[in-house]
C-alpha positions in Angstrom: 0.2 0.3 0.4 1.6 3.6 -1.2 -0.5 5.8 1.8 -1.5 5.7 4.9 -4.7 8.0 5.9 -5.9 8.4 9.4 -9.8 8.2 9.6 -12.0 9.4 12.0 -15.4 10.6 12.2 -14.9 14.2 11.3 -13.5 12.6 7.8 -16.5 10.0 7.7 -18.3 10.0 4.2 -15.1 10.9 2.1 -13.5 9.0 -0.3 -10.3 7.9 -0.3 -7.6 6.4 -2.9 -4.9 4.0 -3.2 -3.2 3.7 -6.0 -0.9 1.1 -6.1 0.1 -0.8 -9.5 1.5 -4.4 -10.8 4.1 -5.3 -14.0 5.0 -3.1 -16.1 4.9 -1.3 -19.8 7.1 -4.5 -21.0 5.4 -7.4 -22.7 5.2 -10.7 -20.9 4.8 -9.1 -17.4 0.9 -10.9 -17.4 -0.5 -13.8 -19.2 -3.6 -13.0 -20.9 -6.0 -15.0 -17.8 -8.3 -14.6 -15.1 -7.8 -13.2 -11.5 -8.8 -11.7 -8.4 -7.5 -8.8 -6.3 -8.1 -9.1 -2.7 -8.3 -6.5 -0.2 -7.0 -7.8 3.2 -7.5 -5.4 7.0 -6.1 -7.4 10.0 -6.2 -10.4 8.3 -9.5 -10.3 7.8 -11.0 -10.5 3.6 -12.8 -7.1 3.2 -13.9 -7.7 -0.7 -12.5 -9.0 -3.5 -12.4 -8.1 -7.2 -12.4 -10.5 -10.4 -10.6 -9.2 -13.6 -9.3 -10.2 -16.7 -6.1 -9.5 -18.5 -6.7 -9.4 -22.3 -4.9 -7.4 -25.6 -8.1 -4.6 -24.7 -7.8 -1.7 -22.7 -11.9 -1.5 -21.4 -12.9 1.2 -19.3 -15.0 1.2 -16.2 -15.7 0.5 -12.3 -14.5 -3.4 -11.4 -17.4 -4.9 -9.7 -17.0 -6.3 -5.8 -17.2 -9.5 -4.5 -17.4 -10.9 -1.3 -18.0 -7.7 0.5 -17.6 -8.0 3.6 -18.1 -4.5 5.5 -19.8 -6.1 8.6 -17.0 -8.2 9.3 -15.0 -4.8 9.1 -17.4 -3.3 11.6 -16.6 -6.4 13.9 -13.0 -6.5 13.6 -12.7 -2.4 14.4 -14.7 -1.5 17.4 -16.5 1.9 16.4 -16.6 4.2 19.0 -18.3 7.1 19.3 -16.7 10.2 21.4 -19.0 12.1 23.2 -19.3 15.6 22.2 -18.6 18.2 25.3 -19.3 21.3 25.7 -16.6 24.0 26.4 -17.2 24.3 29.9 -16.6 20.3 29.8 -13.5 20.9 28.2 -12.0 23.5 30.5 -12.7 21.1 33.2 -11.0 18.1 31.5 -8.2 20.7 30.8 -8.3 21.7 35.2 -8.7 18.1 36.0 -5.2 17.1 34.6 -2.0 16.2 37.1 -0.4 19.6 37.7 0.2 21.9 34.5 -0.9 24.8 37.0 0.8 27.4 35.3 0.1 26.2 31.7 -3.9 26.0 33.0 -3.4 29.5 34.2 -1.8 30.6 30.8 -4.2 28.6 28.6 -7.4 30.4 30.4 -5.9 34.1 30.2 -5.5 33.1 26.9 -8.7 32.3 25.7 -10.2 35.1 27.9 -7.9 37.3 25.7 -9.3 35.6 22.4 -12.8 36.0 23.8 -12.3 39.1 24.1 -10.6 40.4 20.6 -13.8 38.2 19.4 -16.4 40.8 21.0 -14.6 43.7 20.0 -14.8 42.1 16.1 -18.4 41.3 17.0 -19.2 44.9 18.0 -17.3 46.3 14.9 -14.3 48.0 17.0 -11.1 48.5 14.5 -8.2 46.5 15.6 -5.2 45.6 13.8 -4.7 42.7 15.6 -5.6 39.5 14.1 -6.9 36.9 16.0 -4.5 34.0 15.4 -4.5 30.4 16.9 -0.7 29.3 15.9 1.7 28.5 19.3 4.8 27.2 20.5 4.8 24.3 23.0 8.2 24.0 25.0 9.2 21.3 27.8 10.5 18.0 28.2 9.2 14.4 26.9 5.9 13.5 28.8 5.0 16.9 30.2 1.3 16.9 28.6 1.9 19.3 25.4 0.1 16.7 23.1 -2.3 16.0 25.6 -3.1 20.1 26.1 -2.7 20.7 22.1 -5.8 18.3 21.5 -7.9 19.7 24.5 -7.1 23.3 22.5 -8.2 22.1 19.4 -11.6 20.6 21.0 -11.9 24.6 23.3 -10.9 26.5 19.9 -13.8 24.7 17.9 -16.7 25.3 20.6 -15.1 29.3 20.3 -16.3 28.9 16.7 -12.4 30.0 15.9 -12.0 26.3 14.1 -14.7 24.5 12.5 -13.5 20.9 13.1 -11.1 21.2 16.0 -8.9 17.4 15.5 -5.4 17.4 15.3 -3.4 16.2 12.5 0.4 15.0 14.0 3.2 15.4 12.0 6.8 15.4 12.7 9.9 16.2 10.0 9.7 12.8 8.0 6.2 13.3 7.6 6.7 16.9 5.8 10.6 16.9 4.1 10.8 15.0 1.3 14.1 13.1 0.2 14.1 14.6 -3.2 13.4 18.1 -5.3 9.7 18.5 -5.6 8.2 16.0 -2.4 8.5 18.2 0.2 5.9 21.2 -1.0 3.3 18.6 -1.7 3.9 16.4 1.7 3.5 19.8 3.4 0.6 21.2 1.7 -1.1 17.6 2.1 -0.4 17.8 5.8 -1.9 21.2 5.9 -5.0 20.6 4.5 -5.6 17.3 6.4 -5.4 19.7 9.6 -7.4 22.1 7.8 -9.8 22.8 9.9 -8.1 21.7 13.7 -4.5 21.9 14.3 -1.5 20.9 12.8 0.7 20.0 15.5 4.4 19.7 14.6 6.3 17.3 17.2 9.8 18.8 17.5 10.0 20.8 15.2 13.4 22.4 15.4 14.7 19.2 13.3 13.5 21.3 10.4 15.9 24.1 10.8 18.8 21.4 12.2 21.1 22.7 8.6 21.4 26.1 8.4 24.2 25.3 5.8 23.0 22.1 3.6 21.5 23.2 1.1 20.3 20.1 -0.1 18.3 19.9 3.5 14.8 20.6 2.5 13.9 21.2 6.4 13.5 25.1 5.5 11.0 24.6 2.6 8.7 23.2 4.9 9.1 26.4 7.2 8.6 28.5 4.1 5.3 26.7 3.1 4.1 27.4 7.0 5.2 30.9 6.8 3.0 31.8 3.7 0.2 29.3 5.1 0.6 31.4 8.3 0.7 34.4 6.9 -2.4 34.6 3.9 -3.5 31.3 3.9 -7.0 30.9 3.9 -6.8 29.8 7.8 -9.4 28.1 9.9 -6.2 25.8 10.8 -3.6 26.3 14.2 -0.4 25.4 13.6 1.4 24.8 16.8 5.3 23.4 16.9 7.0 21.3 20.4 10.3 20.5 21.5 12.9 21.1 23.5 12.9 24.2 25.1 17.0 25.2 24.0 16.4 23.6 20.8 12.9 25.0 20.1 14.5 28.4 20.8 17.2 28.1 18.0 13.8 27.1 16.2 12.4 30.0 16.0 14.9 32.2 15.2 15.9 30.2 12.1 14.0 32.4 10.3 13.0 35.9 11.3 9.6 35.4 9.6 8.8 32.4 12.7 8.8 34.6 16.0 6.2 37.2 14.7 3.7 34.1 13.3 3.7 32.4 16.3 2.3 34.7 18.5 1.5 32.4 21.6 4.6 30.7 24.2 3.6 27.6 25.9 6.6 26.0 28.3 5.6 22.7 30.1 7.8 22.6 33.3 8.7 18.8 34.6 6.5 17.3 36.9 7.3 17.2 40.3 7.8 14.4 43.0 4.1 15.0 43.9 2.9 15.2 40.7 4.2 12.1 39.6 3.4 10.5 42.1 -0.1 10.9 41.6 0.4 10.2 37.8 1.3 7.1 38.8 -1.5 6.5 41.3 -3.6 7.5 38.1 -1.6 4.9 36.1 -2.6 2.3 38.7 -6.2 3.1 38.3 -6.4 3.2 34.5 -5.2 0.2 34.2 -7.4 -1.4 37.4 -5.1 -2.4 39.6 -4.5 -1.6 43.5 -0.9 -0.6 45.1 0.2 -2.0 48.1 1.1 -0.4 50.8 5.1 -1.1 50.6 4.6 -0.9 46.9 3.4 2.3 46.9 5.7 3.9 49.6 8.9 1.9 46.9 6.9 3.7 44.2 6.8 7.1 45.7 11.0 6.8 46.0 11.8 5.8 42.5 9.7 9.0 41.7 11.7 11.1 44.2 15.2 9.3 43.1 14.0 10.2 39.3 13.2 13.4 39.7 16.7 14.1 41.0 18.7 12.5 38.0 16.6 13.7 36.0 17.7 15.1 32.5 16.2 16.1 29.4 15.5 12.7 28.4 13.4 12.1 31.2 10.0 10.6 30.4 8.0 12.5 33.3 4.6 11.5 32.9 5.6 8.2 31.0 8.3 7.5 33.2 5.3 7.4 36.0 3.0 4.9 33.6 6.1 3.1 32.9 6.7 1.9 36.1 3.3 0.8 37.1 2.8 -1.2 33.5 6.2 -3.1 34.8 5.1 -3.5 37.9 1.7 -5.0 36.7 3.8 -6.9 33.7 6.1 -8.4 37.0 3.1 -9.2 39.1 1.4 -11.6 36.0 4.8 -13.3 35.7 4.7 -14.0 39.8 1.0 -14.9 40.0 1.2 -17.2 36.6 3.6 -19.5 38.1 1.4 -20.1 40.9 -0.4 -23.5 40.9 -3.6 -21.9 42.6 -4.1 -18.9 40.6 -7.2 -20.2 38.8 -8.9 -19.7 42.8 -7.5 -16.5 43.3 -9.9 -13.5 44.2 -10.1 -10.3 42.0 -8.5 -8.0 44.9 -5.4 -11.1 44.9 -5.4 -10.7 41.2 -4.5 -7.1 40.9 -2.6 -6.1 43.7 1.1 -5.0 42.8 3.1 -6.3 46.0 6.5 -4.8 46.6 8.3 -7.3 45.3 6.9 -7.1 42.3 7.9 -3.3 42.0 11.5 -4.3 43.5 12.2 -6.2 40.4 11.2 -2.6 37.9 15.7 -1.0 39.3 16.6 -5.2 39.9 20.0 -6.1 37.3 20.4 -2.5 36.9 22.9 -1.6 38.9 26.8 -1.5 37.3 29.1 -4.0 39.0 31.7 -2.7 40.7 35.2 -2.7 38.9 38.3 -3.5 40.1 40.8 -1.1 37.9 44.0 -1.9 38.3 46.9 0.8 38.9 48.3 1.8 35.3 51.7 2.0 36.9 53.1 3.5 33.0 49.9 6.2 33.0 50.9 7.0 37.0 54.2 7.3 36.0 54.1 10.4 33.3 51.4 11.5 35.6 53.6 12.3 38.7 56.5 13.2 35.9 54.4 16.0 35.0 53.1 17.2 38.2 56.5 17.3 39.6 58.0 18.9 36.9 55.6 21.7 38.1 57.6 24.7 39.8 56.5 25.3 43.5 53.7 23.9 45.3 55.8 21.4 46.9 52.5 21.1 49.3 50.1 19.9 46.6 52.8 17.7 45.6 53.2 16.0 49.4 49.8 15.6 49.5 49.2 14.1 45.9 52.2 11.7 46.8 50.5 10.8 50.4 47.1 9.4 48.6 49.2 7.9 45.9 50.9 5.8 48.7 47.6 5.5 50.6 45.6 3.9 47.3 48.9 1.2 47.2 48.1 0.6 51.0 44.1 0.2 50.1 44.8 -2.3 47.8 47.4 -4.3 49.0 45.4 -4.9 52.2 42.3 -5.4 50.8 40.2 -2.4 51.6 37.5 -0.1 50.0 39.3 2.5 48.7 36.0 4.9 47.7 35.2 4.5 50.9 37.9 5.5 52.6 38.5 9.3 51.4 36.6 11.2 48.6 37.3 12.5 45.2 35.7 15.8 45.1 38.2 18.6 46.2 37.9 22.3 46.9 41.1 24.0 44.9 41.6 27.8 46.3 44.0 30.6 45.2 44.8 33.4 43.4 44.8 33.4 39.2 47.5 31.6 37.7 48.4 29.4 40.3 48.2 26.1 38.8 44.7 25.1 39.8 43.3 24.2 36.3 46.9 22.6 35.2 46.7 20.5 38.4 43.1 18.9 37.7 44.1 18.4 34.6 46.6 16.3 36.2 44.7 14.9 38.9 41.9 13.1 36.4 44.9 10.9 34.8 46.1 10.2 38.3 42.7 8.9 39.6 42.6 6.9 35.8 46.2 5.1 36.4 45.4 4.7 40.2 42.2 2.6 39.0 39.5 5.4 40.8 38.2 6.8 37.6 37.5 4.4 34.6 38.0 7.8 31.9 39.8 10.2 33.6 39.3 13.4 31.0 38.5 16.7 32.7 35.1 18.5 31.9 36.0 21.9 32.4 33.3 24.8 33.2 31.7 27.4 35.3 28.7 29.2 35.9 27.1 29.6 32.6 27.9 25.8 31.9 25.6 25.1 34.3 23.3 27.3 35.1 20.0 28.1 32.4 18.1 31.5 32.0 14.7 30.7 33.4 13.3 27.9 36.3 13.4 24.1 35.3 16.0 24.1 33.1 19.1 24.5 35.3 18.6 21.1 36.6 18.8 19.8 33.6 21.6 21.9 32.5 23.7 20.9 35.1 22.6 17.3 34.9 24.1 17.2 31.7 27.5 18.4 32.5 27.6 15.8 35.0 26.9 13.7 33.2 29.5 14.6 30.5 31.8 13.7 33.5 31.0 10.2 34.5 34.3 8.9 35.1 36.3 11.7 34.8 36.6 15.6 37.0 33.7 18.0 36.4 36.3 21.1 37.3 34.4 24.1 38.4 36.4 27.4 38.2 35.1 30.1 40.5 32.5 27.5 41.2 31.5 30.4 44.2 29.5 32.1 41.5 27.1 29.7 41.8 26.3 31.3 45.0 26.6 35.0 44.3 23.7 36.9 44.6 21.4 37.9 42.3 18.3 37.5 40.1 19.5 34.2 39.4 20.8 33.2 42.7 17.6 30.8 43.1 19.6 29.1 40.0 22.4 28.6 41.3 20.8 27.0 44.8 19.6 24.7 41.9 22.4 23.8 40.7 24.2 23.3 43.6 21.6 20.9 45.2 21.8 18.9 41.9 25.9 18.6 42.2 25.0 17.7 45.8 22.4 14.8 45.1 25.0 13.9 42.6 27.7 13.9 44.3 26.4 11.3 46.9 24.4 9.0 44.3 27.0 8.6 42.3 29.9 8.4 44.5 33.4 6.8 43.1 32.2 7.9 39.4 33.3 10.5 38.9 35.0 13.3 41.1 34.3 17.4 41.5 37.2 19.9 41.9 35.7 23.3 42.7 38.2 26.1 42.9 37.9 29.7 42.9 39.4 32.7 45.2 39.4 31.6 49.1 37.7 33.8 50.8 34.7 33.5 48.2 35.2 29.9 48.1 34.8 29.8 52.2 31.2 31.7 51.3 30.9 29.0 48.8 31.1 26.2 51.5 28.5 27.7 53.6 25.8 28.2 50.7 24.7 24.7 51.8 25.1 22.8 54.7 26.2 19.6 52.5 28.8 20.9 50.9 31.5 21.1 53.4 31.0 17.7 54.3 30.9 16.4 50.7 34.1 18.5 49.8 36.5 16.9 52.6 39.6 18.4 51.1 40.6 21.8 50.3 44.0 22.7 48.3 45.8 26.3 48.7 47.2 27.1 45.5 49.6 29.7 47.0 50.8 33.0 45.6 54.0 32.4 43.7 57.3 33.9 45.4 59.4 36.5 43.7 62.1 33.5 42.9 59.7 31.3 41.8 58.5 33.6 39.4 61.7 34.1 38.3 62.0 30.3 37.7 58.7 29.9 36.2 59.8 33.1 33.6 63.5 31.2 32.9 61.3 28.0 32.8 59.5 29.6 30.1 62.0 31.0 28.1 63.8 27.5 27.9 61.1 26.0 26.1 61.4 29.4 23.3 65.3 27.9 24.0 66.1 31.5 25.0 68.4 32.8 27.7 69.0 35.6 29.9 72.3 38.0 30.0 72.7 38.6 33.2 71.4 42.4 33.4 68.1 41.4 32.0 68.0 38.5 34.2 68.7 40.8 37.4 66.1 43.3 36.4 63.2 40.8 35.4 64.2 39.8 39.1 64.2 42.8 40.5 60.5 43.9 38.7 59.3 40.5 39.8 60.2 41.2 43.4 58.3 43.9 43.2 55.1 43.0 41.5 54.9 40.2 44.2 55.0 42.9 47.0 52.7 44.6 45.7 50.2 42.1 44.7 46.6 41.8 45.6 44.1 39.0 45.5 44.2 39.2 41.9 47.2 38.9 41.0 47.7 37.2 38.0 51.0 35.1 39.5 52.2 32.8 36.7 49.7 34.4 34.2 51.4 37.6 35.0 55.0 36.1 34.4 53.8 34.9 30.3 52.5 38.0 29.5 56.3 39.5 30.2 57.6 36.5 28.7 55.5 36.6 25.7 56.3 40.3 24.9 59.9 40.0 25.7 60.2 37.1 23.4 58.8 39.2 20.5 60.8 41.8 21.2 64.1 39.7 21.1 62.5 38.0 17.2 61.9 41.7 16.0 65.5 42.6 17.0 66.9 39.5 15.5 64.6 40.2 11.8 66.0 43.7 12.1 69.9 42.1 11.4 70.5 41.0 8.3 71.1 36.9 8.1 75.0 36.5 7.8 75.3 39.2 11.1 73.3 37.2 12.8 75.1 35.1 15.6 73.8 32.1 17.1 74.6 33.3 20.5 72.6 36.7 19.6 69.9 34.4 18.6 69.3 32.6 21.9 69.5 35.6 24.2 68.0 38.1 25.6 69.0 41.0 26.9 68.3 44.1 28.6 67.0 46.1 26.0 64.2 43.0 24.8 62.4 44.0 28.0 62.2 48.0 27.7 58.7 49.8 27.1 56.8 46.0 27.7 53.2 46.6 29.1 52.5 44.3 31.8 49.4 44.0 34.2 49.3 45.6 37.2 47.2 45.1 40.2 43.1 44.7 40.9 42.3 46.7 38.1 44.3 45.2 36.0 46.4 48.6 35.4 48.9 49.1 32.7 51.9 50.8 33.2 55.5 50.6 31.2 58.6 49.1 33.0 60.5 52.1 31.6 64.2 51.3 31.8 66.3 54.3 30.3 
């Protein structure tokens, strides 16, 4: 069959034509003989059509034989949906679990449309057109489709749509594979939805490729825009998808934002709402949940909410738990030899053991990973090659000794100490560098599977609106699984401001995952000492989760000088005596006048980069035959003249000014 049509009571009585061809234009495809074409639906013979192949083409209608229309009616139950009044539809919307913000928004939306209708009926001039095109954002299972269906019926009762039915499509239903296929598909979908709602799920997929000229999603958008602008009307086009992706979709074409007038965001269901949905699902499935099973399901809902990401199923998850519990109940009872004598209550009650099996076998086996001596040697050498921070090196070496001892004695390493650490210190003291090395050391010791480091800050964890910060933070944590999540300037999560609540939400997600996924990843939170003290006080649980605090001290002038020489050596450059004497004098002054914004190694790097550039320019101005090998490797006092360097909290730049 080449075509599929959805047929409901709104389209009853229409004629649908299915085209299917056999054979070809080449002779010999058919033998001259008598044949029968049979129409079979769900293994039931509906009709048969006898026909004969011969030399001549004969026009006319084939006679149906053995029509079994009655058997079709028996095969497909005919359920007439009860017509509901506007008040009943609004009551149905109100009865939905949760969605309080959406309910309020829709009530106000409907009331405002009624107001616009009233003005129009009274003949008042109004430039604002009544438009029904809307965008629905939210994660899966948050009720978007349910609400869209109700809106279609509500608009129908308000006289805004002639039918109020829902025609649901996605990218595959609208985009053709070849040139010329897309437009007919889109126009056909629009006509099927005419009088009701064209609901485009995951609409952002239509704008997934801005550069690919062969992607026909843009053609779909152009046709939709034309329909919304000057089409015959009697249609509501509604697009749905994930919040961030839908924002990108709306911004992909300047016309979309003006055509889609109403925006509805569906938050994830809260644990209490998920529990209520699970109970509703049990009632719909005609099963009873025992008290202890109910308590276990409640915990499942809370844990699932805490661990959710953008793919969390919301109501679908609640239904799935009940369905799986019911299946486990059935498998348990059917093994009982006395199952036929059981009461209706016994055959309908989900017990604790039925729901406990839902997560059975899903826990990953703890794997003991042996120490990778080669990687440990490389990572330790990287750490020991760093200039200064001897106390940090001692901490790490002590940790390596403890891990070896715990492994030798068969003790559980992860329960002896946490991988989560606070790094405090001013900029340029090596916090990020050490964090990257720690990922390798954790991997070498078998404490983490991958040892990679995911670097982020406040902007990588916090979203711009309620409900999405948890998902964004969870996404970063998922990305860091098996490795290290390095949060630079972590104190920004607890800073005051309009988004303070979002910061607290991120901290709560971090705390939950630090406990629940203990040993599966490490968090290193870094920042200025004073600010990090305030960060640890922002939530009572932070101090207990971060049981190690490593402070990175400012580099002394002598250490800064060693860092500078190390950087110069990497460029195969060396200081003459006067240049070295001056640079040390300058670094001592820089260290003495430092504040909390002192750049440490970063300030040194800037001096080094500019001195190297000055030396290279000096060599470039000398004729090749006059350049000596010693001169090309030597930094003189002149190479440090007139260099701007970072100074102080305001990053004030002053000339070094040696003349």
